C-alpha positions in Angstrom: 45.0 16.7 -22.0 44.3 15.5 -18.5 45.7 18.6 -16.7 43.7 21.1 -18.8 40.6 19.0 -18.3 41.3 18.8 -14.6 41.5 22.6 -14.4 38.2 22.9 -16.3 36.6 20.4 -13.9 37.9 22.3 -10.9 36.4 25.5 -12.3 33.1 23.9 -13.0 32.7 22.1 -9.7 34.1 25.1 -7.8 31.4 27.3 -9.3 28.8 24.9 -8.2 30.2 24.8 -4.7 30.4 28.6 -4.5 26.8 29.3 -5.5 25.0 26.0 -5.8 21.6 27.6 -6.2 22.3 30.5 -8.5 22.0 30.9 -12.3 25.6 32.2 -12.4 27.0 28.9 -11.1 25.0 27.1 -13.8 26.3 29.4 -16.4 29.9 28.9 -15.3 29.5 25.2 -15.3 27.9 25.3 -18.8 30.9 27.3 -20.0 33.3 24.7 -18.5 31.4 21.9 -20.1 31.5 23.8 -23.4 35.3 24.0 -23.2 35.5 20.3 -22.6 33.2 19.6 -25.5 35.3 21.8 -27.8 38.3 19.5 -26.8 36.4 16.4 -27.7 34.4 15.4 -24.6 31.3 13.3 -25.3 27.9 14.9 -24.8 25.6 12.0 -25.5 26.3 10.1 -22.2 25.5 13.2 -20.2 22.3 13.9 -22.1 21.2 10.3 -21.7 21.2 10.8 -18.0 20.0 14.5 -17.8 17.1 14.3 -20.2 15.1 11.5 -18.4 16.0 13.0 -15.0 14.6 16.4 -16.0 11.5 14.9 -17.5 10.8 13.0 -14.3 11.4 16.0 -12.1 9.3 18.2 -14.3 6.5 15.6 -14.2 6.7 15.2 -10.4 6.7 18.9 -9.6 3.9 19.6 -12.1 1.7 16.8 -10.8 2.2 18.0 -7.2 1.2 21.5 -8.3 -1.9 20.1 -10.0 -2.9 18.3 -6.8 -2.2 21.3 -4.6 -4.2 23.7 -6.8 -7.2 21.3 -6.8 -7.9 21.8 -3.1 -7.2 18.2 -2.3 -4.5 19.2 0.2 -6.9 21.3 2.3 -9.5 18.4 2.3 -6.8 16.0 3.4 -5.6 18.3 6.1 -9.2 18.5 7.5 -9.5 14.8 7.5 -6.2 14.3 9.3 -7.1 16.8 11.9 -10.4 15.2 12.5 -9.1 11.6 12.8 -6.2 12.5 15.1 -8.8 13.9 17.6 -6.6 16.7 19.0 -3.5 14.6 19.6 -0.5 16.4 18.1 1.6 13.2 18.3 -1.1 11.2 16.4 -1.3 13.9 13.8 2.4 14.0 13.4 2.5 10.2 12.9 -0.2 10.5 10.2 1.7 13.3 8.4 4.9 11.3 8.4 3.2 8.2 7.0 1.4 10.2 4.3 4.7 11.9 3.4 6.5 8.6 3.1 3.8 7.3 0.8 3.8 10.4 -1.4 7.6 10.2 -1.6 7.3 6.7 -3.0 4.7 7.9 -5.5 5.8 11.2 -6.8 9.4 11.6 -5.4 10.5 13.6 -2.4 10.4 16.9 -4.4 6.8 16.3 -5.4 5.9 15.1 -1.8 7.2 18.3 -0.2 5.3 20.4 -2.7 2.1 18.6 -1.5 2.9 18.2 2.2 4.1 21.7 3.1 0.8 23.5 2.1 -1.0 20.7 4.0 1.0 21.3 7.3 0.6 25.0 6.9 -3.2 24.5 6.8 -3.0 22.3 9.9 -1.0 25.0 11.7 -3.2 28.0 10.6 -6.7 26.5 10.9 -6.2 23.9 13.7 -3.3 25.5 15.7 -1.2 22.3 15.1 2.5 22.7 16.0 4.2 23.8 12.8 7.9 23.0 13.6 7.6 19.2 14.2 5.2 18.8 11.3 7.5 20.7 8.9 10.7 19.1 10.2 9.0 15.7 10.0 8.1 16.2 6.4 11.6 17.3 5.4 13.3 14.5 7.3 11.0 11.6 6.3 10.9 12.6 2.7 14.7 12.6 2.4 15.0 9.3 4.4 12.2 7.5 2.5 13.4 8.6 -0.9 16.0 5.9 -1.2 13.5 3.1 -0.8 12.3 3.1 -4.4 14.0 4.2 -7.7 11.5 7.0 -8.3 11.7 8.3 -4.7 14.7 10.6 -5.4 16.0 12.0 -8.7 19.5 11.2 -7.4 18.6 7.6 -7.6 17.7 7.9 -11.2 21.0 9.5 -12.1 23.0 6.6 -10.5 20.6 4.0 -12.1 21.0 5.5 -15.6 24.7 6.3 -15.2 25.7 2.9 -13.9 23.2 0.7 -15.7 21.5 -0.6 -12.5 18.0 -2.2 -13.0 15.2 -0.5 -11.2 14.1 -3.8 -9.7 17.6 -4.5 -8.2 17.7 -1.0 -6.7 14.4 -1.5 -5.0 15.3 -4.9 -3.7 18.5 -3.6 -2.1 17.2 -0.2 -0.9 13.7 -0.8 0.4 14.9 -1.8 3.8 17.5 1.0 4.3 14.9 3.5 3.1 12.3 2.4 5.6 14.9 2.4 8.4 16.1 5.9 7.5 12.6 7.2 7.3 11.5 5.6 10.6 14.7 6.9 12.4 14.1 10.4 11.1 10.5 10.4 12.2 11.4 9.1 15.7 14.2 11.6 16.3 12.2 14.6 15.2 9.3 13.4 17.5 11.7 13.0 20.4 13.4 16.4 19.8 10.1 18.2 19.4 8.3 16.2 22.1 7.2 19.3 24.1 5.5 20.8 21.0 3.8 17.5 20.3 2.6 17.1 23.8 0.3 20.1 23.4 -3.1 19.3 21.9 -4.2 21.1 18.8 -7.7 22.4 18.0 -9.7 19.7 16.3 -12.7 20.6 14.2 -15.4 18.5 12.6 -14.7 18.1 8.9 -17.6 19.0 6.6 -18.8 16.2 4.5 -18.8 17.8 1.1 -18.6 15.9 -2.2 -15.4 16.0 -4.1 -15.2 18.7 -6.8 -14.3 17.8 -10.4 -10.8 19.2 -9.9 -10.3 17.1 -6.7 -11.5 13.9 -8.4 -9.2 14.5 -11.4 -6.2 15.3 -9.1 -6.8 12.1 -7.0 -7.1 9.9 -10.1 -4.1 11.5 -11.6 -2.0 10.9 -8.5 -3.1 7.3 -8.2 -2.5 6.6 -11.8 1.0 8.1 -11.8 1.9 6.2 -8.6 0.6 2.9 -10.0 2.6 3.4 -13.2 5.8 4.2 -11.3 5.4 1.1 -9.1 4.4 -1.2 -11.9 7.2 -0.2 -14.3 10.1 -2.0 -12.4 8.0 -5.2 -12.3 8.0 -5.1 -16.1 11.8 -4.4 -16.3 11.1 -0.7 -17.3 12.7 2.4 -15.8 9.9 4.2 -14.1 10.7 7.8 -15.1 9.3 7.8 -18.7 6.1 5.9 -17.9 5.6 8.2 -14.9 6.2 11.3 -17.1 3.7 9.9 -19.7 1.0 9.4 -17.0 1.5 12.9 -15.8 1.3 14.3 -19.3 -2.0 12.6 -19.8 -3.2 14.1 -16.4 -2.2 17.5 -17.5 -3.7 17.1 -20.9 -7.1 16.1 -19.6 -7.3 18.9 -17.1 -9.8 21.6 -17.9 -7.6 24.5 -16.8 -4.1 24.8 -18.2 -1.3 24.3 -15.8 2.2 25.6 -16.5 4.9 23.0 -16.5 7.5 23.4 -13.7 10.8 22.7 -15.5 14.0 22.8 -13.4 16.2 24.4 -16.0 19.0 25.3 -13.7 19.3 21.8 -12.3 19.3 20.4 -15.9 22.2 22.6 -16.8 24.1 21.7 -13.6 23.6 18.0 -14.0 24.6 17.9 -17.7 27.5 20.2 -17.1 28.9 18.1 -14.2 28.5 14.9 -16.2 30.5 16.3 -19.1 33.4 17.8 -17.1 33.7 14.8 -14.8 33.2 12.3 -17.6 36.0 14.0 -19.6 38.5 13.1 -16.9 37.8 9.4 -17.2 38.2 8.8 -13.5 37.0 5.7 -11.7 36.9 4.8 -8.0 38.7 1.5 -7.4 36.1 -1.3 -7.3 37.9 -3.0 -4.3 36.8 -0.2 -2.0 33.1 -1.1 -2.2 32.2 -4.5 -0.8 33.4 -4.2 2.8 31.4 -2.3 5.5 34.2 0.1 6.0 34.4 1.0 2.3 30.6 1.4 2.0 30.6 3.7 5.1 33.4 5.8 3.6 31.5 6.2 0.4 28.1 7.0 2.0 29.5 9.3 4.7 31.9 11.1 2.3 29.3 11.7 -0.4 26.8 12.7 2.3 29.1 15.3 3.7 29.8 16.8 0.3 26.1 16.8 -0.6 25.3 18.7 2.6 27.9 21.3 1.8 26.8 21.8 -1.8 23.7 20.0 -3.1 22.9 16.4 -3.7 21.3 16.5 -7.1 24.2 18.0 -9.1 26.6 15.9 -7.1 24.8 12.7 -8.1 26.3 13.2 -11.6 29.8 13.3 -10.2 29.1 10.1 -8.1 27.8 8.4 -11.1 30.9 9.2 -13.1 33.3 8.0 -10.5 31.6 4.9 -9.0 31.0 1.5 -10.4 27.7 -0.4 -10.4 27.1 -2.5 -7.3 27.2 -1.9 -3.6 29.1 1.3 -3.9 26.3 2.8 -5.9 23.7 1.9 -3.3 25.9 3.4 -0.6 26.2 6.6 -2.7 22.4 6.8 -2.9 22.2 6.7 0.9 24.8 9.5 1.2 23.2 11.6 -1.5 19.6 11.4 -0.1 20.0 11.1 3.6 23.4 12.8 4.2 22.2 15.9 2.4 19.6 16.3 5.2 22.3 17.8 7.4 22.0 21.3 6.0 19.2 23.4 4.5 21.0 23.6 1.1 21.9 20.0 0.9 18.7 18.7 -0.8 16.5 20.3 -3.5 13.5 19.1 -1.5 14.6 20.8 1.6 15.1 24.1 -0.3 11.6 23.7 -1.8 10.1 23.0 1.6 11.7 26.0 3.3 10.7 28.3 0.4 7.1 27.1 0.4 6.9 27.5 4.2 7.6 31.2 4.0 9.7 33.6 6.0 7.8 32.9 9.3 8.5 29.2 9.2 10.9 27.9 11.9 14.5 27.5 10.6 16.1 24.1 10.4 18.0 23.3 13.6 21.4 22.2 12.3 22.6 21.3 15.8 20.5 18.1 15.7 19.7 17.7 12.0 23.4 17.1 11.2 23.8 14.3 13.8 20.5 12.8 12.7 21.7 12.7 9.1 25.0 11.1 10.0 23.4 8.5 12.2 20.7 7.6 9.6 23.4 7.3 6.9 25.5 5.0 9.1 22.6 2.7 10.1 21.1 2.6 6.6 24.5 1.6 5.2 24.9 -1.0 7.9 21.6 -2.6 6.9 22.5 -2.4 3.3 25.8 -4.3 4.0 24.0 -6.9 6.1 21.7 -7.8 3.3 24.2 -7.9 0.4 
């Protein structure tokens, strides 16, 4: 049965690589998974990973939409513009710091949904340089997303698939995540130094009281972040408590807000887990502990993530790898390596879509080297602390 299942896996993975962001690829992958199920492949392990992942991603995107619609983003943009006092570099640093914090709170996908409208407001109302702010948000969100379990849905796939505790993940990955985020912020600033050298137009922020929607959004964001950060301390996976906190926030909102459910991603993740799991493949454990092995895993997975997309690929990595250092290296490749191309990360796709057709295109000529360097240095720090 191995050869027929291998053919099915090639068809499913090939469909994803061909059109990673289309409904057609999800349909073909679902058909391939259905064939495997008909021949006895197990569905329960795939659903055990896909269901909490989709619940978390739905909660993060819906919470970000709630905050964005409340007007809190515009208020925050005005405060940042006032406090930076016309210095584009100071404004850039504040935007990157805020983005890193939001990534830790509501994942990188939720962070970019909040941050892109904010930087657009800064560019349109204050003449702030859009390119470095947008590139900084994209780069820092991807880099910082490996620091905590809830920072990136790909982390959750590996944690669930390989049985890693959320506390152990955070203990090993906080340092590499902070390093990757700082490196990304510095490289973007250096590359866009001419734009950041030009002063923007500061305006005095009006001191108006928070509206009811803004207060509700701020409290909802703080509560969800607190729950996500507290859960690992109680030996709980953060995605279900986080989703519950967001459900309460949505339920207590006066106006109804439509849930943002990533159905295509759900089908792709579940389908990949089924077709790869049916093969019963495992990467040899002996490849993981050494620095060379970790670099091979991180760089290899990063390259494939950049070519296709990191979120569906995380299911493949979880099926092939064993728990331990190799899983942490895979997280680095999935989150940071995918930064090399516009299609590598779901968050990058969301950011470019929200920015609109007039936004500056991602400069691959230096984003790809940045991604490779960040992956290598983060992996080196991981190895040094094992």
